[in-house]
Structure formats: C-alpha cells, structure tokens
Legacy VTK file of the C-alpha trace (Angstrom):
# vtk DataFile Version 3.0
C-alpha trace
ASCII
DATASET POLYDATA
POINTS 607 float
-95.792 55.168 -151.134
-93.117 57.171 -149.297
-90.810 55.647 -146.697
-90.569 58.448 -144.167
-88.257 56.363 -141.922
-85.347 56.524 -144.446
-83.185 59.196 -146.080
-80.476 58.341 -148.642
-77.705 60.919 -149.139
-74.265 61.130 -150.744
-71.563 63.461 -149.482
-69.712 65.032 -152.411
-66.870 67.549 -152.528
-63.505 68.474 -153.949
-60.554 66.531 -152.537
-59.558 67.532 -148.973
-62.600 69.714 -148.236
-63.547 67.513 -145.265
-66.160 64.968 -146.438
-64.738 61.996 -144.539
-64.204 64.008 -141.338
-67.836 65.189 -141.585
-69.045 61.574 -141.873
-66.900 60.718 -138.803
-68.772 63.341 -136.761
-72.213 62.242 -138.000
-71.332 58.680 -136.937
-70.044 59.788 -133.530
-72.955 62.105 -132.741
-75.595 59.570 -133.785
-74.288 57.149 -131.141
-72.731 54.552 -133.492
-69.673 54.267 -131.234
-69.617 53.554 -127.500
-68.706 56.546 -125.335
-65.451 54.867 -124.262
-64.609 53.471 -127.727
-61.275 54.517 -129.213
-62.075 55.649 -132.774
-59.373 56.630 -135.254
-59.755 59.739 -137.442
-61.206 59.308 -140.955
-62.703 55.969 -139.944
-64.346 55.639 -143.394
-60.935 55.585 -145.124
-60.450 51.882 -144.483
-57.930 51.167 -147.247
-54.210 51.493 -146.282
-53.502 53.728 -149.280
-56.429 56.015 -148.377
-55.095 56.480 -144.860
-51.529 57.105 -146.046
-52.436 59.608 -148.759
-55.313 61.268 -146.920
-57.692 60.820 -149.871
-60.816 58.734 -150.416
-60.408 56.302 -153.322
-63.496 54.083 -153.007
-67.041 55.181 -152.175
-68.187 53.795 -148.801
-71.632 53.079 -147.369
-72.666 53.700 -143.783
-75.890 54.423 -141.942
-76.869 56.399 -138.834
-80.174 56.707 -136.990
-81.494 60.108 -135.909
-84.857 60.442 -134.106
-85.927 57.034 -135.399
-85.078 57.869 -139.043
-82.342 55.848 -140.725
-79.956 58.007 -142.786
-77.950 56.003 -145.329
-74.759 57.961 -146.085
-72.337 57.385 -148.966
-68.884 58.961 -148.643
-67.505 59.532 -152.145
-63.995 60.289 -153.476
-63.090 63.924 -154.148
-60.307 63.319 -156.666
-61.165 63.619 -160.376
-59.381 60.334 -161.164
-61.999 58.448 -159.125
-64.982 60.330 -160.571
-66.422 57.032 -161.863
-67.108 56.104 -158.229
-69.141 59.309 -157.740
-71.103 59.103 -161.007
-72.611 55.738 -160.268
-73.398 55.978 -156.521
-75.580 59.050 -157.116
-78.164 56.636 -158.570
-78.668 55.237 -155.040
-79.503 58.506 -153.270
-82.323 61.070 -153.114
-80.113 64.074 -152.378
-76.547 65.230 -151.753
-74.569 67.276 -149.254
-72.050 69.404 -151.162
-69.109 70.174 -148.852
-67.134 73.321 -149.731
-64.036 74.625 -147.932
-64.741 78.022 -146.304
-61.416 79.376 -147.586
-60.819 77.652 -150.948
-64.425 77.883 -152.160
-65.657 75.843 -155.159
-62.793 74.016 -156.929
-62.694 72.087 -160.265
-63.876 68.809 -158.735
-66.682 70.637 -156.864
-68.018 71.640 -160.273
-67.677 68.082 -161.656
-69.507 66.310 -158.805
-72.159 69.026 -158.502
-72.948 68.836 -162.224
-73.528 65.076 -161.876
-75.956 65.671 -159.001
-77.845 68.461 -160.810
-78.158 66.359 -163.992
-79.979 63.713 -161.905
-82.258 66.476 -160.435
-81.054 65.732 -156.913
-81.691 68.340 -154.193
-78.489 69.824 -152.744
-77.608 70.871 -149.187
-74.522 73.107 -149.251
-72.253 72.634 -146.232
-69.621 75.376 -145.899
-66.976 73.478 -143.892
-63.860 74.590 -141.992
-65.442 77.881 -140.868
-62.973 77.822 -137.951
-60.005 78.331 -140.333
-58.304 81.669 -139.518
-58.488 82.766 -143.182
-62.083 81.493 -143.745
-64.284 83.701 -145.954
-67.708 81.972 -145.787
-69.788 84.933 -147.066
-67.809 85.184 -150.317
-67.926 81.382 -150.680
-71.764 81.458 -150.496
-71.780 83.836 -153.523
-69.273 81.630 -155.387
-71.446 78.520 -154.809
-74.576 80.347 -156.037
-72.661 81.531 -159.131
-71.599 77.929 -159.777
-75.207 76.703 -159.443
-76.315 79.334 -161.981
-73.475 78.393 -164.325
-74.562 74.723 -164.162
-78.232 75.596 -164.945
-79.644 74.549 -161.585
-83.445 74.747 -161.369
-85.300 77.047 -158.918
-85.569 74.416 -156.170
-81.860 73.616 -156.433
-80.965 77.328 -156.329
-83.059 77.717 -153.186
-80.881 75.200 -151.364
-80.148 75.462 -147.618
-76.669 76.498 -146.460
-75.191 74.896 -143.344
-72.006 76.277 -141.734
-69.854 73.617 -140.108
-66.542 72.711 -138.612
-66.353 68.946 -139.051
-63.141 68.906 -137.024
-64.803 70.326 -133.905
-68.160 68.651 -134.626
-70.438 71.718 -134.879
-72.944 72.888 -137.501
-75.399 75.812 -137.657
-77.747 77.478 -140.142
-76.327 80.945 -139.474
-72.805 82.320 -139.244
-73.847 84.359 -136.180
-75.217 81.350 -134.285
-72.974 79.222 -132.087
-73.799 75.543 -131.541
-72.009 72.644 -129.893
-73.166 69.731 -132.080
-74.334 68.668 -135.570
-78.064 68.652 -134.756
-78.967 71.380 -137.256
-77.299 69.428 -140.085
-79.273 66.297 -139.103
-82.519 68.347 -139.042
-81.755 69.878 -142.463
-81.213 66.390 -143.949
-84.572 65.170 -142.539
-86.477 68.290 -143.680
-84.905 68.915 -147.092
-83.919 65.516 -148.553
-87.033 63.728 -149.861
-87.944 60.295 -148.533
-87.616 57.477 -151.090
-90.803 56.612 -153.000
-91.956 53.454 -154.744
-94.400 50.580 -154.840
-93.498 48.024 -152.125
-95.960 45.500 -153.623
-94.672 45.831 -157.222
-92.265 43.484 -158.949
-88.708 43.702 -157.559
-86.167 46.139 -159.026
-82.698 46.682 -157.494
-80.050 48.570 -159.501
-76.488 47.489 -158.614
-74.346 50.664 -158.353
-71.248 49.348 -156.546
-69.440 46.020 -156.374
-67.422 44.989 -153.336
-65.216 41.910 -153.284
-64.478 39.576 -150.392
-62.138 36.579 -150.608
-64.534 34.435 -148.558
-67.918 35.568 -149.900
-66.892 36.611 -153.438
-68.726 39.460 -155.161
-71.092 41.638 -153.164
-73.463 43.910 -155.095
-74.647 47.132 -153.434
-77.721 48.984 -154.655
-81.044 50.586 -153.738
-84.382 48.774 -153.802
-86.346 50.909 -156.304
-89.505 48.834 -156.409
-91.020 45.863 -154.629
-89.513 43.817 -151.809
-86.494 41.500 -152.016
-86.170 38.385 -149.806
-83.400 35.905 -149.035
-83.723 32.770 -151.260
-85.726 34.686 -153.903
-85.270 33.478 -157.480
-84.504 36.596 -159.537
-83.305 37.618 -163.009
-80.252 39.785 -163.840
-80.805 42.238 -166.714
-78.817 45.246 -167.977
-80.074 48.345 -169.841
-76.837 48.530 -171.909
-76.948 44.825 -172.776
-80.548 43.900 -173.759
-79.615 40.281 -174.561
-78.461 39.564 -170.989
-80.881 37.610 -168.794
-79.474 35.313 -166.082
-81.582 33.515 -163.480
-79.921 33.617 -160.044
-80.798 33.175 -156.351
-80.376 35.656 -153.481
-78.372 33.736 -150.869
-77.669 36.557 -148.383
-79.005 40.064 -147.900
-77.448 42.831 -145.758
-78.342 46.380 -144.740
-75.915 48.945 -143.309
-75.847 49.925 -139.651
-73.008 52.250 -138.680
-69.853 50.688 -140.134
-71.286 47.162 -140.064
-73.281 45.091 -142.527
-76.239 43.450 -140.779
-77.935 40.365 -142.229
-81.653 40.848 -142.947
-84.339 38.503 -144.252
-85.960 41.094 -146.551
-85.692 44.707 -147.703
-88.196 46.997 -149.352
-88.251 50.302 -151.307
-85.645 52.897 -150.356
-83.371 50.456 -148.524
-79.714 50.341 -149.590
-78.741 46.676 -149.537
-75.701 44.475 -150.106
-76.366 41.167 -151.893
-73.964 38.222 -151.918
-73.979 34.822 -153.591
-74.285 35.973 -157.232
-71.009 35.314 -159.081
-71.876 37.016 -162.389
-72.972 40.347 -160.915
-71.809 43.595 -162.588
-72.232 47.308 -161.988
-75.296 48.524 -163.902
-77.159 45.194 -163.586
-80.770 45.287 -162.393
-82.074 42.486 -160.157
-85.719 41.876 -161.153
-88.621 39.547 -160.518
-88.678 36.768 -163.184
-92.230 37.755 -164.205
-91.228 41.360 -165.035
-87.534 41.642 -166.057
-87.425 45.438 -166.509
-83.881 46.945 -166.523
-83.342 50.342 -164.902
-81.341 52.903 -166.957
-77.766 53.449 -165.838
-75.596 56.279 -167.112
-72.509 55.423 -169.111
-69.363 55.919 -167.048
-66.924 58.509 -168.457
-64.346 56.982 -170.758
-60.658 56.649 -169.750
-58.280 59.332 -171.031
-54.867 57.824 -170.271
-53.217 54.421 -170.841
-50.143 52.443 -169.780
-48.763 49.070 -170.788
-48.371 46.566 -167.942
-45.711 44.009 -168.896
-44.258 40.842 -167.422
-40.943 41.816 -165.812
-38.003 40.708 -168.006
-35.125 42.494 -166.256
-31.996 40.578 -165.076
-33.540 40.576 -161.559
-36.921 39.209 -162.737
-38.596 36.746 -160.390
-36.273 37.353 -157.437
-38.472 39.681 -155.349
-42.113 39.057 -156.277
-44.595 36.336 -155.411
-46.715 36.643 -158.597
-44.501 37.063 -161.652
-46.038 35.248 -164.679
-48.295 36.621 -167.413
-51.135 34.434 -166.073
-50.842 36.058 -162.635
-50.738 39.539 -164.191
-53.732 38.866 -166.458
-55.876 37.422 -163.649
-55.137 40.354 -161.328
-55.863 43.042 -163.927
-59.131 41.460 -165.031
-60.139 40.978 -161.384
-59.757 44.738 -160.878
-62.524 45.246 -163.457
-64.937 43.623 -160.956
-64.878 46.710 -158.766
-63.478 49.546 -160.922
-65.824 50.619 -163.710
-63.548 53.425 -164.941
-60.751 50.988 -165.827
-60.236 49.226 -169.177
-57.899 46.251 -169.716
-57.076 45.082 -173.266
-54.983 42.167 -174.466
-52.170 43.009 -176.913
-50.399 41.080 -179.705
-48.239 39.419 -177.056
-49.319 37.517 -173.940
-46.602 39.338 -171.967
-48.227 42.790 -172.157
-51.631 44.360 -171.379
-52.939 47.843 -172.187
-54.556 49.366 -169.089
-56.558 52.599 -169.470
-57.822 54.820 -166.656
-58.997 58.303 -165.735
-55.580 59.708 -164.832
-52.093 59.054 -163.503
-53.308 58.847 -159.891
-55.987 56.308 -160.844
-53.392 53.989 -162.409
-50.728 54.607 -159.751
-53.138 53.462 -157.012
-53.690 50.203 -158.934
-49.895 49.776 -159.347
-49.262 50.400 -155.629
-52.010 47.974 -154.559
-50.587 45.240 -156.837
-47.065 45.888 -155.545
-48.216 45.441 -151.950
-50.012 42.220 -152.864
-46.712 40.715 -154.082
-46.929 41.287 -157.857
-43.828 41.925 -159.948
-44.179 43.615 -163.366
-43.107 46.655 -165.383
-45.095 49.607 -166.729
-44.515 52.026 -169.593
-44.851 55.811 -169.561
-48.450 57.021 -169.471
-49.849 58.083 -172.845
-53.116 59.863 -173.628
-55.903 58.297 -175.697
-56.649 60.278 -178.840
-59.876 60.444 -180.855
-60.884 61.676 -184.312
-63.754 63.996 -185.156
-66.157 63.615 -188.106
-63.642 65.359 -190.405
-60.833 62.978 -189.393
-58.993 65.614 -187.328
-57.039 64.431 -184.297
-58.596 65.283 -180.916
-56.944 64.948 -177.515
-58.242 65.013 -173.901
-58.076 68.457 -172.322
-57.834 69.357 -168.640
-58.905 72.413 -166.690
-56.117 73.198 -164.174
-56.739 75.511 -161.221
-53.513 76.596 -159.529
-53.062 78.487 -156.244
-49.522 79.799 -155.732
-47.765 82.642 -153.895
-47.359 85.638 -156.245
-43.576 85.197 -156.541
-44.010 81.827 -158.327
-46.735 82.879 -160.797
-44.213 83.754 -163.537
-42.435 80.396 -163.574
-45.774 78.487 -163.549
-47.117 80.478 -166.525
-43.847 79.909 -168.422
-43.701 76.150 -167.702
-47.356 75.488 -168.580
-46.990 77.638 -171.696
-44.198 75.298 -172.859
-46.626 72.402 -172.277
-49.279 74.004 -174.541
-51.309 75.409 -171.637
-53.496 78.492 -172.266
-54.268 80.823 -169.381
-58.019 81.333 -169.010
-58.181 83.433 -165.834
-55.903 84.965 -163.208
-56.983 86.668 -159.992
-55.796 87.311 -156.454
-57.185 84.834 -153.911
-56.109 86.814 -150.832
-53.206 86.355 -148.378
-50.606 87.003 -151.102
-51.756 84.100 -153.307
-52.662 84.117 -156.994
-55.264 81.765 -158.509
-54.522 80.927 -162.160
-56.787 78.861 -164.394
-55.437 77.036 -167.455
-56.864 74.954 -170.276
-54.158 72.398 -171.050
-53.834 69.064 -172.917
-53.868 66.068 -170.509
-50.459 64.981 -171.869
-49.058 68.400 -170.911
-49.615 67.501 -167.252
-47.916 64.092 -167.463
-44.760 64.325 -165.402
-45.450 67.892 -164.266
-46.619 67.533 -160.641
-43.137 66.860 -159.222
-41.707 69.793 -161.172
-44.586 71.990 -159.961
-43.853 71.242 -156.301
-40.138 71.960 -156.862
-40.851 75.242 -158.678
-43.212 76.447 -155.927
-41.025 75.116 -153.060
-43.938 72.911 -151.970
-46.318 75.849 -151.434
-48.379 75.526 -154.629
-51.710 73.674 -154.938
-52.773 72.308 -158.331
-56.194 70.814 -159.027
-57.268 69.444 -162.382
-60.459 68.088 -163.892
-61.315 66.593 -167.291
-62.581 69.226 -169.727
-63.622 67.201 -172.792
-61.736 66.660 -176.049
-60.137 69.446 -178.093
-58.023 69.796 -181.277
-54.464 68.370 -181.072
-52.128 71.120 -179.825
-48.830 69.931 -181.327
-45.743 68.201 -179.960
-44.607 68.725 -176.358
-41.090 68.162 -175.078
-41.588 66.540 -171.656
-38.137 66.228 -170.185
-35.175 68.508 -170.829
-32.786 66.178 -168.962
-31.246 62.794 -169.777
-30.703 59.656 -167.697
-27.606 58.297 -165.982
-27.484 54.591 -166.873
-25.610 51.812 -165.064
-22.786 50.458 -167.214
-22.534 46.970 -165.681
-24.357 44.562 -163.381
-23.182 44.449 -159.773
-23.477 46.378 -156.525
-23.019 50.136 -156.254
-19.965 51.240 -154.251
-18.949 54.599 -152.793
-16.002 55.087 -155.172
-18.111 54.506 -158.293
-20.965 56.689 -156.980
-18.533 59.481 -156.049
-17.329 59.686 -159.646
-20.882 59.354 -161.018
-22.382 62.134 -158.879
-20.294 64.693 -160.750
-22.412 63.825 -163.808
-25.793 64.565 -162.226
-28.306 63.688 -159.489
-28.199 60.067 -158.272
-31.261 58.002 -157.341
-29.335 55.315 -155.394
-26.802 55.078 -152.583
-24.022 52.515 -151.953
-24.829 48.802 -151.563
-27.662 48.768 -154.125
-27.855 45.971 -156.711
-27.871 47.376 -160.258
-27.825 45.949 -163.754
-26.625 47.201 -167.128
-29.324 49.445 -168.645
-30.843 50.456 -165.280
-31.381 54.199 -164.780
-29.615 55.276 -161.590
-29.744 59.071 -161.884
-30.616 62.190 -163.842
-28.214 63.917 -166.240
-28.736 67.725 -166.346
-27.872 67.615 -170.071
-30.454 66.309 -172.531
-28.591 63.146 -173.581
-28.309 59.825 -171.715
-24.943 58.913 -170.196
-23.538 55.588 -168.989
-21.703 55.564 -165.649
-20.005 52.747 -163.758
-21.281 52.859 -160.171
-19.781 49.399 -159.437
-16.213 50.588 -160.116
-13.875 49.991 -157.176
-10.601 51.773 -156.468
-7.587 49.824 -157.755
-5.461 49.061 -154.707
-1.632 49.308 -154.761
0.918 49.348 -151.996
0.669 53.148 -151.825
-3.181 53.392 -151.691
-5.143 52.136 -148.731
-8.710 50.885 -149.086
-9.664 52.855 -145.958
-9.267 56.169 -147.795
-12.666 55.461 -149.405
-14.188 56.659 -146.125
-13.053 60.190 -146.934
-15.255 60.328 -150.064
-18.353 62.419 -149.450
-21.558 61.402 -151.277
-24.509 63.724 -151.812
-27.760 62.196 -150.466
-29.525 60.335 -153.314
-32.908 61.567 -154.566
-35.256 58.686 -153.694
-38.237 58.755 -156.078
-41.749 57.813 -154.957
-43.951 55.779 -157.315
-45.673 58.922 -158.656
-42.364 60.746 -159.125
-40.893 57.752 -160.967
-43.971 57.535 -163.240
-43.564 61.252 -163.913
-39.832 60.923 -164.607
-39.677 58.017 -167.096
-39.333 58.721 -170.806
-41.002 56.873 -173.689
-37.950 54.611 -174.141
-37.943 53.629 -170.446
-39.930 51.307 -168.188
-40.681 51.301 -164.488
-39.893 47.955 -162.873
-42.284 47.335 -159.972
-41.578 44.712 -157.297
-42.789 44.381 -153.671
-39.333 45.517 -152.469
-38.117 47.996 -155.104
-39.116 50.460 -157.793
-36.457 50.675 -160.521
-36.289 52.751 -163.692
-34.716 50.982 -166.667
-34.283 51.363 -170.399
-36.631 49.252 -172.556
-33.551 48.043 -174.458
-30.934 47.065 -171.894
-28.039 46.329 -174.289
-26.153 49.605 -175.011
-25.224 48.658 -178.607
-28.792 47.744 -179.540
-30.043 50.857 -177.764
-27.740 53.082 -179.837
-28.773 51.311 -183.043
-32.458 51.771 -182.183
-31.936 55.489 -181.464
-30.138 55.933 -184.798
-32.957 54.184 -186.687
-35.542 56.351 -184.957
LINES 1 608
607 0 1 2 3 4 5 6 7 8 9 10 11 12 13 14 15 16 17 18 19 20 21 22 23 24 25 26 27 28 29 30 31 32 33 34 35 36 37 38 39 40 41 42 43 44 45 46 47 48 49 50 51 52 53 54 55 56 57 58 59 60 61 62 63 64 65 66 67 68 69 70 71 72 73 74 75 76 77 78 79 80 81 82 83 84 85 86 87 88 89 90 91 92 93 94 95 96 97 98 99 100 101 102 103 104 105 106 107 108 109 110 111 112 113 114 115 116 117 118 119 120 121 122 123 124 125 126 127 128 129 130 131 132 133 134 135 136 137 138 139 140 141 142 143 144 145 146 147 148 149 150 151 152 153 154 155 156 157 158 159 160 161 162 163 164 165 166 167 168 169 170 171 172 173 174 175 176 177 178 179 180 181 182 183 184 185 186 187 188 189 190 191 192 193 194 195 196 197 198 199 200 201 202 203 204 205 206 207 208 209 210 211 212 213 214 215 216 217 218 219 220 221 222 223 224 225 226 227 228 229 230 231 232 233 234 235 236 237 238 239 240 241 242 243 244 245 246 247 248 249 250 251 252 253 254 255 256 257 258 259 260 261 262 263 264 265 266 267 268 269 270 271 272 273 274 275 276 277 278 279 280 281 282 283 284 285 286 287 288 289 290 291 292 293 294 295 296 297 298 299 300 301 302 303 304 305 306 307 308 309 310 311 312 313 314 315 316 317 318 319 320 321 322 323 324 325 326 327 328 329 330 331 332 333 334 335 336 337 338 339 340 341 342 343 344 345 346 347 348 349 350 351 352 353 354 355 356 357 358 359 360 361 362 363 364 365 366 367 368 369 370 371 372 373 374 375 376 377 378 379 380 381 382 383 384 385 386 387 388 389 390 391 392 393 394 395 396 397 398 399 400 401 402 403 404 405 406 407 408 409 410 411 412 413 414 415 416 417 418 419 420 421 422 423 424 425 426 427 428 429 430 431 432 433 434 435 436 437 438 439 440 441 442 443 444 445 446 447 448 449 450 451 452 453 454 455 456 457 458 459 460 461 462 463 464 465 466 467 468 469 470 471 472 473 474 475 476 477 478 479 480 481 482 483 484 485 486 487 488 489 490 491 492 493 494 495 496 497 498 499 500 501 502 503 504 505 506 507 508 509 510 511 512 513 514 515 516 517 518 519 520 521 522 523 524 525 526 527 528 529 530 531 532 533 534 535 536 537 538 539 540 541 542 543 544 545 546 547 548 549 550 551 552 553 554 555 556 557 558 559 560 561 562 563 564 565 566 567 568 569 570 571 572 573 574 575 576 577 578 579 580 581 582 583 584 585 586 587 588 589 590 591 592 593 594 595 596 597 598 599 600 601 602 603 604 605 606
C-alpha cells in the first residue's frame, strides 16, 4: 500500500548553499506561522552555536502541509565534520532535494552527501539556489551537476532529475530560468510529483528504525525514525533489536508517541507506514535500533557510520588555577558528560585510558570536536585538551596508512602562489587548477588530514580573509612522511601573578602577545608567540622598580600593541604537541604540559 498523503524528503547540500533558508521559506509559505508572527531567520538552527556560526550542526525534523499532503522535511548539516548526521537520516526519507549555489556550483561536500543519496537509490531534485546573486552562472552549474551525477554512477532515473531554480532569500522558485514567479509553489509541486509516496504493509508486524536520538532533561531519550511496516500505538509492548548486534533483544513499552507539525511535536495515539515519529519513554534506545512487534523481531539493516579520523585527549584540569572557574571539574563529571554525548552523536568515540584523569575522544574533524568543547565550556565544564592527532591504520602488508582529505580552495589569483607553497610544505599534492571567473582561481589538492591541522588560521591570514577552503574525507592513503606544523615558538610566563603594562611592554619586543594587562597568569602558561622557532620565557608580571627619581605614573607613557585574542579554533590550531589547551567557562588558556621550566628542559633534552 502507498500513502499518497505523505512525502518524506531530506534537504542536502554543501555548507552555506542555503538549505536552512530554503526550509524557512517552505515553512512560511505553507502557513506554519501566523501572518503577524515575528519569525527569526534560519529558524531551524535552534542551537546557540548554530546561530552564531551560521552552520547547521544537528539534523532537524519539521513538517509542512501542501494541498492536504504532509511533507516531512529533514534539514541536514552541510559541513563534512557532521556527515554522520546526514548518512543516517537518509534512511528515513524517500527522496532528497540537493541544493547547489548558482555561483559556486558543486563543492566537495555536495559530492559526499549526493553519493550517500545515490547509494540508497533515492530520487534527487536539484535546486539551483541563489540565482539572484549578481555573479550567478546557473547554466554552467546545471552541466557541473550532471557531470557529478555521471561521475557518481547515477542510474537513468536519477540522471533524469528535475531542476528547480530558486532564491530562498526572496522566497521564489521556478522550473525555468526564463520564468518569473513570486512564490515556492513550483518546488512544492515538484516534490509531490517526483518524490515517491512511502510504501508498506500497514497491517504487518511493526518495524520502526531509529535514525536519530534527541535528548531532553525532563523526558530523557527521544528516538526519531520512520514507520517502515505495520502500525505503532501508545502503550504497545515492543522489542528492541539491532542488525549490528544480533544478541540484543530488549522488551520495552511505548509511553508517548509524537509526529511533527511545523516546528512542534504533536502527541498522537498511533502512527502507521511512512510516518516519521518521535518515541519517548525508552531509556536504552540507540541509533540503529529497530522497534518491532514481539512476535516478529526482525531488525532493519542500518549502514555503518564512517569511522572517526582525528582524536584528542580530554583531561581533568590540573593547572594552578584548576577548580576556580568551572562548575564541573572532576574526572567523574568529565566522564559522565563525554559518555552522554554518545547518546546523540554517532560519529564520536570515547575511550578510557590508563588513567582516570584522561579520555581519548575521536571525531570526524577539528570542527566536530571543537563544537563539543564549546558546548561543554558553556555548560560549566572545566578541563584541558591536547593537540589533535590523526588516527592511523595499517594495510595487509603492515604499511602505515593515514586519512587523506580532498581540499577545494577558491582564492584571488594573487594568493595562489603562497597557497601552493604552504600546502606543498604540508605534503599536499595539487590535483587540478582552473579559473573560476571574477579573478578567482580554484585549486584542488589531495592532502593528509594532519597537514590541515592548524592551517585554517594561517590560510585566512595568507589570503587576507578572501580565500574559501572546503575539505572532505578522501579515504586512507600511504603515510606521506613527517610534517613540521609550526615554524614559531611560544612566549611562556616566567612566574605566577597578574600581567602589568611594564612587563608586557618588555615582552612584546619578543613577539606577538595573546594577553593584555590585568590578566592572571601562571608559570608555564603560554602568553604569546615567538617569531623564532624556540620557546622563550618572559616575565609579564615584572613591575618597574621605583626610586625617588622615577615616578610610577610614567608607566602611562608605555604603548602596548593590541594583543592577539585567539578563538577556540585558533587556539586548537596553534598549540603544539607539548602543549595543552585549558578550557574553562570564563577563559581559554594555552599552557605547557610540563609547567616547571627545569623539568621541561630535562624532558626536551631526553626527547
């Protein structure tokens, strides 16, 4: 049986191509909001970090009704680091809308998310967005999308996909570049006509595959998935099974059932095939579990999520300022929080180490882990993290393999030389180079993942903020040899105290400072960058010795250069292997692993 009153779609795209803005317009034009309701932009980006950074981190469910047909929409992340979110939600839908920027065309992440959709034989609607950009080139982008579909071995039906031309910002969509419209009606019609209705047996034994887990402090875990077979009711006794864990079989009860309506979850008494539902009241629910009738516990297959490629050590903070700024500071707090993150993030791995004070956390990239760090910091956690390191593998012959990345870089022509030189030093190999119009060059590199660690800040400096770099995982390749990450050393505080203008004035001659006056420092804390390769100790707490011929007021005449305040990402990029990043709700500090200067020197000599 087909359910013609439902369509299930996911919106997929490269980061910043306009997915979330498109969902905003579909919500507005379907009448989800009142005409006088004040609605913020990117309403689907509900997380504070998503709104601040302008990226989607978590996939979100919503639903709109058009001509009596309910369209369940899933807005997915566009950044490669959150690809695990995209991979699993595609199991809930019957088709996808691929959003492509009318100027940039297909980018690395476009290829990644499209390949996932094609592998699941999902029909694709291509939406060329931002056609109102002055430099838009939609006709060339159509050819580039078709080339990408051919490259990814799309079948005939997928190649014959409809193209919709839209400006999500102004809320218009049409099937032809020559046609002018004033709403999104043609996109709605294309979804109804082209995306197949869900099929299944409503009278069969229940099967619901859990693809996403949400967490609520009051309700606990909420599993989100599509009803593949049968009908599910509140108070049903069901069995949890998992295709990757054949021995698992837990009897549980459905206490509450929800469907999506606009941005709200609405309680329902039952749901049948094709419905996307949220289920609460089951404590031991995991992504990939299938909820089944007890008489036929048949697990649905669920693809393995891509493995992490990068790891950091999260440690209990042991600096001289430990415990003074955070609410949660012990190893028990740290352990509980990290393992709780596994409830909702399938791409993350947390491993215990030889000591209870440290945990190895592996993820899909630096951004993936930095979002976790920032969320924990805002929740009141205090801890330290090590420099990111890549996870190596061995092939059948015992040779060392490392994760590789495909980097696509758009820069003005004048900066191409410095980018090629810098990435060459980091073992990058140029694959392609072509003009992308308006004086820009597009360069494609194959580069080890570790070659990109700490490079983004340098890239923005080298291109004066005009360059755009996009990367995506490109499998494992042979080890490329050693890379020297940082050519500069650190300026290290000599003693514990408070920084003063006189001490900083003398220290700034040695390099770039990260702090201003009146900042609490401790011995072994990194307070600046030395342009030379070695570390140097400086005394930023040193005050001017007063005599009867020197007045304390003459300090006012000392001019300090503005300090370089590092963001979390910049600090993670900057730290060396012998340094840690101390994270507290109030401060981010860089420090040496060994704080004592004598022991530090001895350790360096031994190394």
